C-alpha atoms as a printed R data frame, in Angstrom:
    type eleno elety resid chain resno       x      y       z
1   ATOM     1    CA   UNK     A     1   0.000  0.000   0.000
2   ATOM     2    CA   UNK     A     2   1.432  3.371  -0.955
3   ATOM     3    CA   UNK     A     3   1.545  6.364   1.344
4   ATOM     4    CA   UNK     A     4  -1.014  8.153  -0.861
5   ATOM     5    CA   UNK     A     5  -3.534  5.283  -0.631
6   ATOM     6    CA   UNK     A     6  -2.962  4.985   3.121
7   ATOM     7    CA   UNK     A     7  -3.670  8.723   3.560
8   ATOM     8    CA   UNK     A     8  -6.805  8.417   1.405
9   ATOM     9    CA   UNK     A     9  -7.988  5.512   3.568
10  ATOM    10    CA   UNK     A    10  -7.414  7.526   6.755
11  ATOM    11    CA   UNK     A    11  -9.352 10.509   5.356
12  ATOM    12    CA   UNK     A    12 -12.269  8.247   4.396
13  ATOM    13    CA   UNK     A    13 -12.267  6.583   7.814
14  ATOM    14    CA   UNK     A    14 -12.275  9.943   9.593
15  ATOM    15    CA   UNK     A    15 -15.186 11.128   7.459
16  ATOM    16    CA   UNK     A    16 -17.448  8.139   8.191
17  ATOM    17    CA   UNK     A    17 -20.756  9.082   9.821
18  ATOM    18    CA   UNK     A    18 -21.434  8.490  13.537
19  ATOM    19    CA   UNK     A    19 -23.936  5.691  12.873
20  ATOM    20    CA   UNK     A    20 -21.182  3.651  11.233
21  ATOM    21    CA   UNK     A    21 -19.052  3.533  14.393
22  ATOM    22    CA   UNK     A    22 -18.859  0.338  16.412
23  ATOM    23    CA   UNK     A    23 -20.413  0.725  19.842
24  ATOM    24    CA   UNK     A    24 -21.077 -1.630  22.730
25  ATOM    25    CA   UNK     A    25 -24.812 -2.451  22.738
26  ATOM    26    CA   UNK     A    26 -26.561 -1.686  26.044
27  ATOM    27    CA   UNK     A    27 -29.851 -2.745  27.611
28  ATOM    28    CA   UNK     A    28 -31.727 -2.077  30.850
29  ATOM    29    CA   UNK     A    29 -29.462 -4.639  32.556
30  ATOM    30    CA   UNK     A    30 -26.142 -3.103  31.492
31  ATOM    31    CA   UNK     A    31 -23.503 -2.354  34.099
32  ATOM    32    CA   UNK     A    32 -21.389  0.736  34.662
33  ATOM    33    CA   UNK     A    33 -18.032 -0.296  36.136
34  ATOM    34    CA   UNK     A    34 -15.359  2.143  37.294
35  ATOM    35    CA   UNK     A    35 -12.484  2.611  39.722
36  ATOM    36    CA   UNK     A    36 -13.648  4.477  42.846
37  ATOM    37    CA   UNK     A    37 -12.281  7.818  43.940
38  ATOM    38    CA   UNK     A    38  -9.146  7.482  46.081
39  ATOM    39    CA   UNK     A    39 -11.282  9.258  48.722
40  ATOM    40    CA   UNK     A    40 -14.078  6.634  48.571
41  ATOM    41    CA   UNK     A    41 -13.527  5.436  52.170
42  ATOM    42    CA   UNK     A    42 -11.987  8.647  53.586
43  ATOM    43    CA   UNK     A    43 -13.668 10.845  56.205
44  ATOM    44    CA   UNK     A    44 -12.626 14.339  57.257
45  ATOM    45    CA   UNK     A    45 -11.512 15.261  60.805
46  ATOM    46    CA   UNK     A    46 -15.178 15.444  61.896
47  ATOM    47    CA   UNK     A    47 -16.104 12.006  60.534
48  ATOM    48    CA   UNK     A    48 -17.882 13.312  57.412
49  ATOM    49    CA   UNK     A    49 -17.331 11.166  54.314
50  ATOM    50    CA   UNK     A    50 -15.384 12.999  51.603
51  ATOM    51    CA   UNK     A    51 -17.330 11.087  48.912
52  ATOM    52    CA   UNK     A    52 -21.098 11.044  49.403
53  ATOM    53    CA   UNK     A    53 -22.051  9.598  46.000
54  ATOM    54    CA   UNK     A    54 -21.142  9.242  42.334
55  ATOM    55    CA   UNK     A    55 -22.946 10.736  39.328
56  ATOM    56    CA   UNK     A    56 -22.998  9.141  35.880
57  ATOM    57    CA   UNK     A    57 -23.146 11.651  33.014
58  ATOM    58    CA   UNK     A    58 -24.009 10.455  29.499
59  ATOM    59    CA   UNK     A    59 -23.445 12.503  26.328
60  ATOM    60    CA   UNK     A    60 -23.799 11.842  22.630
61  ATOM    61    CA   UNK     A    61 -20.311 10.839  21.490
62  ATOM    62    CA   UNK     A    62 -18.320 13.931  20.557
63  ATOM    63    CA   UNK     A    63 -20.832 16.259  22.218
64  ATOM    64    CA   UNK     A    64 -20.870 18.148  25.485
65  ATOM    65    CA   UNK     A    65 -24.587 18.299  26.311
66  ATOM    66    CA   UNK     A    66 -25.470 15.803  29.039
67  ATOM    67    CA   UNK     A    67 -28.475 13.693  27.957
68  ATOM    68    CA   UNK     A    68 -28.651 11.613  31.155
69  ATOM    69    CA   UNK     A    69 -27.445 12.247  34.691
70  ATOM    70    CA   UNK     A    70 -27.910  9.406  37.160
71  ATOM    71    CA   UNK     A    71 -26.975  9.509  40.840
72  ATOM    72    CA   UNK     A    72 -25.364  6.129  41.511
73  ATOM    73    CA   UNK     A    73 -25.244  6.535  45.270
74  ATOM    74    CA   UNK     A    74 -22.142  5.208  47.015
75  ATOM    75    CA   UNK     A    75 -22.153  1.479  46.348
76  ATOM    76    CA   UNK     A    76 -19.920 -0.981  48.157
77  ATOM    77    CA   UNK     A    77 -16.820 -1.956  46.225
78  ATOM    78    CA   UNK     A    78 -16.572 -5.355  44.542
79  ATOM    79    CA   UNK     A    79 -12.990 -6.460  43.858
80  ATOM    80    CA   UNK     A    80 -11.884 -2.838  44.193
81  ATOM    81    CA   UNK     A    81 -14.379 -1.540  41.590
82  ATOM    82    CA   UNK     A    82 -17.779  0.110  41.607
83  ATOM    83    CA   UNK     A    83 -20.207 -2.030  39.581
84  ATOM    84    CA   UNK     A    84 -23.757 -0.695  39.197
85  ATOM    85    CA   UNK     A    85 -26.671 -1.722  36.969
86  ATOM    86    CA   UNK     A    86 -28.161  1.381  35.321
87  ATOM    87    CA   UNK     A    87 -31.591  0.577  33.783
88  ATOM    88    CA   UNK     A    88 -31.839  4.079  32.296
89  ATOM    89    CA   UNK     A    89 -29.125  3.199  29.762
90  ATOM    90    CA   UNK     A    90 -31.621  0.953  27.982
91  ATOM    91    CA   UNK     A    91 -33.967  3.930  27.551
92  ATOM    92    CA   UNK     A    92 -31.514  6.112  25.606
93  ATOM    93    CA   UNK     A    93 -32.321  7.003  21.991
94  ATOM    94    CA   UNK     A    94 -31.694  4.103  19.615
95  ATOM    95    CA   UNK     A    95 -28.968  4.149  16.965
96  ATOM    96    CA   UNK     A    96 -27.111  6.958  18.760
97  ATOM    97    CA   UNK     A    97 -23.561  6.459  20.014
98  ATOM    98    CA   UNK     A    98 -22.967  7.726  23.558
99  ATOM    99    CA   UNK     A    99 -20.087  7.982  26.018
100 ATOM   100    CA   UNK     A   100 -20.207  8.442  29.772
101 ATOM   101    CA   UNK     A   101 -18.155  9.952  32.560
102 ATOM   102    CA   UNK     A   102 -18.416  9.614  36.338
103 ATOM   103    CA   UNK     A   103 -17.809 12.264  38.993
104 ATOM   104    CA   UNK     A   104 -17.443 11.865  42.746
105 ATOM   105    CA   UNK     A   105 -19.754 14.144  44.748
106 ATOM   106    CA   UNK     A   106 -19.195 15.207  48.339
107 ATOM   107    CA   UNK     A   107 -19.854 18.011  50.794
108 ATOM   108    CA   UNK     A   108 -16.802 19.824  49.427
109 ATOM   109    CA   UNK     A   109 -18.014 19.780  45.818
110 ATOM   110    CA   UNK     A   110 -17.693 17.635  42.719
111 ATOM   111    CA   UNK     A   111 -14.546 16.009  41.335
112 ATOM   112    CA   UNK     A   112 -13.336 16.418  37.798
113 ATOM   113    CA   UNK     A   113 -14.955 13.831  35.509
114 ATOM   114    CA   UNK     A   114 -13.289 10.573  34.557
115 ATOM   115    CA   UNK     A   115 -12.070 10.140  31.011
116 ATOM   116    CA   UNK     A   116 -14.894  9.257  28.611
117 ATOM   117    CA   UNK     A   117 -16.039  5.633  28.556
118 ATOM   118    CA   UNK     A   118 -16.012  3.295  25.615
119 ATOM   119    CA   UNK     A   119 -18.697  4.178  23.037
120 ATOM   120    CA   UNK     A   120 -22.056  2.485  23.631
121 ATOM   121    CA   UNK     A   121 -25.636  2.707  22.440
122 ATOM   122    CA   UNK     A   122 -29.056  1.104  22.246
123 ATOM   123    CA   UNK     A   123 -29.352 -0.861  18.996
124 ATOM   124    CA   UNK     A   124 -32.396 -0.305  16.855
125 ATOM   125    CA   UNK     A   125 -33.422 -0.635  13.246
126 ATOM   126    CA   UNK     A   126 -30.467  0.444  11.103
127 ATOM   127    CA   UNK     A   127 -30.940  3.586   9.022
128 ATOM   128    CA   UNK     A   128 -32.007  3.245   5.394
129 ATOM   129    CA   UNK     A   129 -29.086  2.827   3.010
130 ATOM   130    CA   UNK     A   130 -27.857  5.797   1.043
131 ATOM   131    CA   UNK     A   131 -28.816  6.046  -2.632
132 ATOM   132    CA   UNK     A   132 -26.421  4.665  -5.242
133 ATOM   133    CA   UNK     A   133 -24.198  7.316  -6.807
134 ATOM   134    CA   UNK     A   134 -25.347  6.893 -10.403
135 ATOM   135    CA   UNK     A   135 -27.224  4.573 -12.731
136 ATOM   136    CA   UNK     A   136 -26.756  4.067 -16.439
137 ATOM   137    CA   UNK     A   137 -28.649  1.841 -18.850
138 ATOM   138    CA   UNK     A   138 -26.527  0.445 -21.639
139 ATOM   139    CA   UNK     A   139 -27.545 -1.313 -24.872
């Protein structure tokens, strides 16, 4: 493969529409799993927990507008991770790719968000195919 054809392939891949991206399918029984805040089990000098809860924030991939915020509470850790079933994920718009972040919430404020999750979405009927580029009838 030449450098020119490799560059053309990269440009075409970058220009592909959002619906063509591979995303993890989610349902009402899908889990959100993340590493807890280092302050998960820490209390201040007066015995007040530094982390009161966690919030899940879902956006359309590449966007900044939050389409779902879910308070996850402060679940017990399982093997050092937070693992929560979030039924609301199954109610997101179909055929839309989303990402999520988590923030720790406490009496002192809200942490910075985690890095964005893997892309995910609720599968639905695929969109109609695009029209062919041209047609010609020959003798």
